[in-house]
C-alpha positions as CSV (number, residue, x, y, z in Angstrom):
1,M,-21.7,-20.3,-20.1
2,S,-19.7,-17.1,-20.4
3,G,-19.4,-14.1,-18.2
4,R,-20.2,-10.5,-19.0
5,P,-17.9,-9.1,-21.8
6,T,-15.0,-7.2,-20.5
7,K,-15.0,-3.2,-20.2
8,Y,-11.2,-3.4,-20.8
9,N,-10.1,-1.4,-23.9
10,D,-7.5,1.0,-25.1
11,I,-9.7,4.0,-24.1
12,L,-9.9,2.6,-20.4
13,V,-6.3,2.1,-20.5
14,S,-5.7,5.6,-21.6
15,K,-7.8,6.8,-18.7
16,A,-6.3,4.7,-16.1
17,K,-2.6,6.0,-17.2
18,D,-4.1,9.5,-16.9
19,Y,-5.5,8.8,-13.4
20,I,-1.9,8.5,-12.1
21,T,-1.0,12.0,-13.0
22,S,-4.3,13.6,-12.8
23,Y,-5.7,11.9,-9.8
24,V,-6.4,15.6,-8.0
25,T,-8.9,16.1,-10.9
26,Y,-10.7,13.0,-9.7
27,G,-11.1,14.5,-6.2
28,D,-8.2,12.4,-4.7
29,V,-5.4,13.7,-2.4
30,I,-3.2,10.8,-3.3
31,P,-3.7,8.2,-6.3
32,S,-5.2,4.9,-5.0
33,I,-6.5,1.6,-6.3
34,A,-10.1,2.8,-4.8
35,G,-9.8,6.0,-6.7
36,L,-8.9,4.3,-10.1
37,S,-11.9,2.0,-9.4
38,S,-14.1,5.0,-8.9
39,A,-12.6,6.9,-11.9
40,L,-12.8,3.8,-14.3
41,E,-16.5,2.9,-12.8
42,V,-15.3,-0.7,-12.3
43,S,-15.0,-2.8,-9.1
44,R,-11.7,-3.2,-7.3
45,S,-11.9,-6.8,-7.7
46,T,-12.1,-6.3,-11.6
47,L,-8.9,-4.1,-11.3
48,Y,-7.2,-6.9,-9.8
49,E,-8.4,-9.4,-12.4
50,W,-7.1,-7.2,-15.2
51,E,-3.9,-7.1,-13.2
52,K,-3.6,-10.9,-13.5
53,Q,-4.6,-10.7,-17.3
54,Y,-2.9,-7.9,-18.7
55,T,0.9,-6.9,-18.2
56,L,0.0,-3.4,-19.1
57,F,-2.5,-2.9,-16.4
58,S,-0.4,-4.6,-14.0
59,D,2.1,-1.9,-14.6
60,I,-0.4,0.7,-14.3
61,L,-1.5,-0.5,-10.8
62,R,2.3,-0.6,-9.8
63,G,2.6,2.9,-11.0
64,I,-0.2,3.9,-8.7
65,Q,1.4,2.3,-5.8
66,E,4.8,3.9,-6.5
67,E,3.4,7.5,-6.9
68,Q,1.3,7.0,-3.8
69,E,4.6,6.0,-1.9
70,K,6.6,9.0,-3.5
71,I,3.8,11.3,-2.4
72,L,3.4,10.0,1.0
73,L,7.0,10.2,1.8
74,N,7.4,13.8,0.5
75,M,4.3,15.2,2.1
76,G,4.7,13.2,5.4
77,L,8.3,14.6,5.7
78,K,7.2,18.1,5.1
79,G,4.3,17.8,7.4
80,D,1.7,18.5,4.9
81,F,0.0,15.1,5.8
82,N,-1.6,13.7,8.9
83,S,1.4,11.8,10.5
84,T,-0.8,8.9,11.8
85,I,-2.5,8.3,8.3
86,T,0.8,8.6,6.4
87,K,2.3,6.1,8.9
88,L,-0.6,3.6,8.4
89,V,-0.6,3.9,4.5
90,L,3.2,3.8,4.3
91,G,2.7,0.4,6.2
92,K,1.3,-1.0,3.1
93,H,4.2,-0.2,1.2
94,G,6.6,-2.0,3.6
95,Y,7.6,0.7,6.0
96,H,7.3,-0.1,9.7
97,D,8.4,1.1,12.8
98,K,10.9,-1.1,14.6
99,Q,12.2,-1.3,17.8
100,D,15.3,-3.6,18.7
101,V,14.9,-5.0,22.1
102,G,17.5,-7.0,23.4
103,L,19.1,-8.0,26.8
104,T,22.7,-6.9,27.4
105,G,24.6,-8.6,30.3
106,G,23.9,-11.7,31.9
107,V,21.3,-12.8,34.8
108,N,22.9,-14.6,37.7
109,V,20.7,-17.1,39.7
110,I,22.0,-18.1,42.9
111,I,20.3,-21.0,44.7
112,E,21.3,-21.7,48.1
113,G,20.5,-24.5,50.6
114,N,19.9,-28.2,49.9
115,D,16.1,-27.9,49.6
116,A,16.1,-26.0,46.4
117,K,14.0,-27.2,43.8
118,L,14.0,-26.5,40.1
């Protein structure tokens, strides 16, 4: 038993490549996997299957992520994007707040008396 024939073809690949540079014409503020899924009229899970099967499509999805990261960094730094949302989405690209918390100095404990129990 075989599944449905794939929609994957050269025209679809061309449209996916176009989405990376023309995402705004599809109504998106930044390129995204969800936006590509909508533009190609296929499910997100289908995109991830194609990513596994086709090296070219894997490169397209990577291109979307790289373009998204670049836009978020630039627009976030300029203050053109909501900082909370920018921070949230950049977290998906490996950016995180990090606070180093450490103790400096030592702790002295003095126990006096013979009845002290530890």
